[in-house]
C-alpha positions in Angstrom: 11.7 -15.8 10.8 8.3 -14.3 11.5 5.8 -15.7 14.0 3.5 -16.4 11.0 6.2 -18.5 9.3 7.0 -20.4 12.6 3.4 -21.2 13.1 2.9 -22.4 9.5 6.0 -24.5 9.6 4.9 -26.0 12.9 1.7 -27.4 11.3 2.0 -31.2 11.5 2.4 -33.0 8.2 -0.1 -35.6 9.1 -2.7 -32.9 9.6 -2.0 -31.6 6.1 -2.2 -35.1 4.7 -5.5 -35.7 6.5 -7.0 -32.5 5.1 -5.8 -33.2 1.6 -7.4 -36.7 1.7 -10.7 -35.1 2.7 -10.4 -32.3 0.1 -9.7 -34.8 -2.7 -13.1 -36.4 -2.1 -14.8 -33.0 -2.3 -13.0 -32.0 -5.5 -14.3 -35.0 -7.4 -17.6 -33.2 -7.7 -16.2 -29.7 -8.0 -16.9 -28.1 -11.4 -14.3 -25.3 -11.3 -10.6 -25.2 -12.0 -8.1 -26.6 -9.4 -4.9 -24.5 -9.7 -1.8 -25.5 -7.8 -2.0 -22.7 -5.4 -5.5 -23.9 -4.3 -4.3 -27.3 -3.0 -0.6 -26.8 -2.2 0.8 -27.8 1.2 1.3 -24.1 2.0 -2.4 -23.3 1.3 -3.7 -26.2 3.4 -1.4 -25.2 6.2 -2.9 -21.7 6.1 -6.4 -23.2 6.3 -5.3 -25.3 9.3 -3.8 -22.4 11.0 -6.7 -20.1 10.4 -9.5 -22.5 11.1 -8.1 -25.3 13.1 -10.6 -28.2 13.4 -12.9 -26.4 11.0 -10.4 -26.3 8.2 -12.3 -28.7 6.0 -15.6 -26.8 6.2 -13.8 -23.5 5.6 -12.2 -25.0 2.4 -15.7 -26.1 1.3 -16.9 -22.5 1.8 -13.9 -21.3 -0.2 -14.9 -23.5 -3.1 -18.4 -22.1 -3.1 -16.9 -18.5 -2.9 -14.8 -19.3 -5.9 -17.8 -20.3 -7.9 -20.0 -17.4 -6.7 -17.4 -14.7 -7.6 -16.0 -16.5 -10.6 -12.5 -16.6 -9.2 -11.3 -18.7 -12.2 -12.1 -15.8 -14.5 -10.4 -13.3 -12.2 -7.3 -15.5 -12.1 -7.2 -16.1 -15.9 -7.4 -12.3 -16.5 -4.5 -11.7 -14.2 -2.5 -14.4 -15.9 -3.3 -13.0 -19.3 -1.9 -9.6 -18.2 1.2 -11.4 -17.1 1.6 -13.0 -20.6 1.3 -9.6 -22.2 3.8 -7.8 -19.9 6.1 -10.7 -18.9 5.3 -10.1 -15.2 2.3 -10.0 -12.9 0.5 -6.6 -13.1 -0.6 -4.9 -10.0 -4.4 -4.9 -10.3 -4.7 -1.2 -9.5 -3.2 -0.6 -13.0 -5.5 -2.9 -14.9 -7.7 -1.4 -17.5 -11.0 -2.4 -15.9 -10.2 -0.2 -12.9 -9.0 2.8 -14.9 -12.0 4.9 -14.0 -11.4 4.7 -10.3 -7.7 5.2 -10.8 -8.1 8.3 -12.8 -11.2 10.0 -11.3 -10.6 9.3 -7.6 -6.9 8.6 -7.2 -5.6 11.0 -10.0 -3.4 8.1 -11.4 -1.6 7.6 -8.1 -2.9 4.4 -6.4 -3.2 4.5 -2.6 -1.8 1.0 -2.2 1.2 -0.8 -3.7 2.9 -4.2 -3.7 6.6 -3.3 -3.3 8.9 -6.3 -3.1 10.1 -9.0 -0.7 12.2 -8.6 2.5 14.9 -11.1 3.3 12.4 -13.0 5.4 10.3 -13.5 2.2 7.6 -11.1 3.4 5.6 -9.7 0.6 5.9 -6.0 1.6 3.0 -3.7 0.7 2.5 0.0 1.3 -0.8 1.7 1.8 -1.5 5.5 2.2 -4.9 5.3 3.9 -5.8 8.9 3.7 -5.4 8.8 -0.1 -8.1 6.2 -0.6 -10.7 9.0 -0.6 -13.5 6.7 0.4 -16.0 9.6 0.4 -15.3 10.1 -3.3 -15.6 6.4 -4.0 -19.1 6.4 -2.5 -20.2 9.7 -3.9 -19.2 8.6 -7.4 -21.1 5.2 -6.9 -17.8 3.3 -7.3 -18.2 1.0 -4.3 -18.8 -2.2 -6.3 -15.9 -1.5 -8.5 -13.6 -0.9 -5.5 -14.7 -4.2 -3.9 -14.0 -5.9 -7.2 -10.5 -4.5 -7.1 -10.1 -5.8 -3.6 -11.0 -9.2 -4.9 -8.5 -9.0 -7.8 -5.8 -8.1 -5.2 -6.6 -11.1 -3.1 -6.3 -13.4 -6.1 -3.1 -11.6 -7.2 -1.5 -12.2 -3.7 -2.7 -15.8 -3.7 -0.6 -16.4 -6.8 2.4 -14.3 -5.6 2.6 -15.9 -2.1 2.4 -19.4 -3.6 5.2 -18.7 -6.1 7.5 -17.2 -3.6 6.8 -20.0 -1.0 7.5 -22.7 -3.6 10.6 -20.9 -4.8 12.1 -20.6 -1.3 10.4 -23.7 0.1 9.1 -21.8 3.1 5.7 -20.2 3.7 5.7 -16.5 3.1 3.1 -13.9 4.0 2.2 -10.3 3.5 3.7 -7.5 5.5 1.4 -4.6 5.1 2.8 -1.2 6.0 0.1 1.4 6.4 0.8 5.2 6.6 -2.0 7.1 8.2 -0.5 10.5 7.9 -3.2 13.1 7.4 -6.1 10.7 8.2 -9.2 12.5 9.4 -12.7 11.6 10.6 -14.0 13.2 7.5 -12.4 10.4 5.4 -14.9 7.9 7.0 -18.6 7.6 7.1 -21.4 5.0 7.3 -20.9 3.9 3.7 -17.1 3.6 4.3 -17.6 1.4 7.3 -19.9 -0.8 5.2 -17.2 -1.1 2.6 -14.6 -2.1 5.0 -16.9 -4.8 6.4 -17.5 -6.2 2.9 -13.8 -6.1 2.2 -13.1 -8.1 5.4 -15.7 -10.7 4.4 -13.9 -11.2 1.0 -10.4 -11.3 2.6 -11.6 -14.0 5.1 -11.7 -16.4 2.2 -7.9 -16.3 2.0 -6.7 -17.2 5.6 -3.3 -16.3 6.9 -2.1 -14.3 3.9 -1.3 -11.4 6.1 1.5 -11.9 8.6 1.4 -8.5 10.2 0.1 -5.0 9.5 2.3 -2.1 10.7 0.4 1.2 11.0 2.7 4.2 11.1 2.3 7.9 12.0 -0.8 7.3 14.1 -2.2 10.5 15.6 -5.0 10.9 18.2 -7.5 11.1 15.4 -6.0 7.9 14.0 -6.6 6.1 17.2 -10.2 7.3 17.3 -10.7 6.0 13.8 -9.1 2.8 14.7 -11.4 2.2 17.6 -14.3 3.0 15.3 -13.4 0.5 12.5 -11.6 -2.3 14.2 -14.9 -4.0 15.2 -15.7 -4.5 11.5 -12.4 -6.2 10.7 -11.8 -10.0 10.9 -10.5 -10.9 14.4 -7.4 -12.4 13.0 -6.7 -9.3 11.0 -7.2 -7.1 14.0 -4.9 -9.2 16.2 -2.0 -8.7 13.6 -2.2 -4.9 13.6 0.4 -2.9 15.4 0.0 0.8 15.8 2.9 3.2 16.0 2.9 7.0 16.6 6.6 7.0 16.0 9.7 4.7 16.1 8.2 2.1 13.7 11.6 1.8 12.0 13.1 -0.2 14.9 10.2 -2.6 14.9 10.4 -3.0 11.1 14.2 -3.8 11.4 13.3 -6.8 13.6 11.3 -8.1 10.6 14.3 -7.4 8.4 12.6 -4.6 6.6 15.5 -2.2 6.3 15.4 1.5 5.2 16.5 0.5 1.7 13.1 -1.2 1.3 11.2 1.9 2.4 10.1 5.0 0.5 11.4 8.4 1.6 8.0 9.4 3.1 8.6 6.6 5.7 12.2 7.7 6.3 13.6 5.1 3.9 16.0 5.3 1.0 14.5 3.1 -1.7 14.8 4.7 -5.1 12.9 2.1 -7.2 10.4 3.4 -9.8 7.4 2.5 -7.6 8.7 4.6 -4.7 10.0 7.6 -6.6 7.0 8.0 -9.0 4.1 6.7 -7.0 4.6 6.4 -3.2 6.8 9.5 -2.8 4.5 11.4 -5.3 1.5 10.7 -3.0 0.0 13.9 -1.6 0.7 15.0 1.9 -1.6 17.3 4.0 0.1 19.5 6.5 -1.1 22.1 9.0 1.3 25.0 9.3 0.9 26.9 12.5 0.8 30.7 12.5 4.2 32.4 12.5 6.1 29.3 11.3 8.0 28.1 8.2 7.3 24.6 7.0 10.1 22.5 5.5 9.4 19.1 3.7 11.7 16.2 3.8 14.8 16.4 1.6 14.9 14.6 -1.7 18.3 13.5 -3.0 18.7 14.6 -6.6 21.2 14.6 -9.4 22.0 17.4 -11.8 19.5 17.3 -14.6 16.8 15.4 -12.7 13.2 16.7 -13.3 11.8 17.9 -10.0 8.0 18.3 -9.8 5.7 19.9 -7.3 2.0 20.0 -6.8 0.3 22.4 -4.3 -3.4 22.1 -3.5 -5.8 23.8 -1.1 -3.5 26.7 -0.6 -6.5 29.0 0.0 -4.4 31.6 2.0 -2.0 31.7 -1.0 1.0 31.1 1.2 4.3 31.7 -0.5 6.4 28.6 -1.2 9.8 27.9 -2.8 12.4 25.3 -3.3 15.7 25.2 -1.4 18.7 23.4 -2.8 21.5 22.1 -0.7 24.1 21.1 -3.3 26.9 18.5 -2.9 30.2 19.7 -1.5 31.9 18.9 -4.8 29.7 21.4 -6.6 31.3 24.1 -4.4 28.1 26.1 -4.2 26.1 27.3 -1.1 22.5 26.5 -0.6 20.1 28.6 -2.7 16.5 29.5 -2.6 14.4 29.6 -5.7 12.0 32.5 -6.0 8.4 32.3 -5.0 6.8 29.7 -7.3 3.2 30.4 -6.4 1.0 31.1 -9.4 -2.7 30.7 -8.3 -4.2 30.7 -4.9 -5.9 27.2 -5.1 -3.7 24.8 -7.2 -0.2 24.9 -8.6 1.7 22.3 -10.6 5.1 22.8 -12.0 8.6 21.3 -12.6 12.2 22.3 -13.2 15.5 20.6 -13.9 17.9 20.4 -10.9 20.9 22.6 -11.6 23.1 20.7 -9.2 23.5 17.4 -7.4 22.6 17.3 -3.8 19.3 17.6 -2.0 16.2 19.7 -2.4 13.2 20.5 -0.2 10.0 22.5 -0.3 9.4 25.4 2.1 6.0 26.9 2.7 5.7 30.1 4.8 3.0 31.0 7.2 5.3 33.4 9.0 3.2 36.5 8.4 0.1 35.2 10.2 -0.3 35.9 13.8 -3.4 33.8 14.5 -4.4 31.3 11.9 -2.9 27.9 11.1 -3.2 26.9 7.4 -3.7 23.5 5.8 -1.8 22.8 2.6 -1.8 19.6 0.5 1.3 19.1 -1.6 3.6 16.6 -3.4 7.3 17.0 -4.2 9.0 14.3 -6.3 11.4 13.4 -9.0 9.9 12.4 -12.3 11.0 9.0 -13.6 10.4 6.7 -16.6 7.7 4.4 -15.3 6.5 2.5 -18.3 5.5 -1.1 -17.6 5.9 -0.8 -13.9 5.1 -3.9 -12.0 5.3 -4.4 -8.3 6.0 -8.1 -8.3 9.7 -8.7 -7.7 10.9 -12.2 -6.8 14.0 -11.6 -4.6 
């Protein structure tokens, strides 16, 4: 059981009753809707934990917030999407956010709601470098992105309530953030302002996040963290844990096992979200002079459609696929011929001829002096129609 769950369970019942009695008086004059997740014992426990003796005034501010941002309308839109699809739809895929999904994120969202761990954590994945905040601001999409943040908060308010009721125990979000490839250039004054506004919105939903595990933190990542942490809510900052490596052992303590993690985080999950979106997310690598870069291996079956995308290969480095077939195929490892077509951008695919594993190799072996940056993705194509990230397990 997580510390967040222990704390929520430890909230005294009489404190919840007292808060509810005070809230009932306020709600007599409230003009908005009063959904069950707004006044459940789990929600009131979150307000008590997050605000202590100021829980009632915080709840009053939340009611004003709901009216100012028309939360009832947001909630109803999310529920309408659920009626159409038979399950809650991750807001990043909603039609109203299509422009930012297509023009900034190339149809690969940088954040995903995955599923639940055995501790009823709502596990999410975020690939921070792929938010491309500079593009969001340059395309004047800041307000749309903040609206998306709001829709996600309402989405998780619904999800956490349903799972808490189903299992009769408070659950929370476990956010796993991969900062591979994050650079100072990804942040600027406008980005800091966006994060500050995001924090102000999220403060209206106390104690939804149980922990944030930040993985693959480099020296640059630590510099960025020191730069932005002052703009985050104090409670959010206190729940963040940064790992340069060995985050898997910590996640196991939270019962987040490798089968819940995508391959880019050294996991083995093969759900449609992981294989089509998370593992398809772009990776930026710096290949030192005189070296050969090898990507992580992908397990494949004969006939699978393997896809690759290569960007910013300005030095036109040669690259190829290497197959390591299963022993029963009775074949040795083989290299495909150089697949490079243009110096700046390459996309392609081919059917796997054998079952086993495959990985991408990029050669900078002929260079004596210069390292080269390459951005790439290697993934198996899957049928991803009607993908939803909300899985009640």
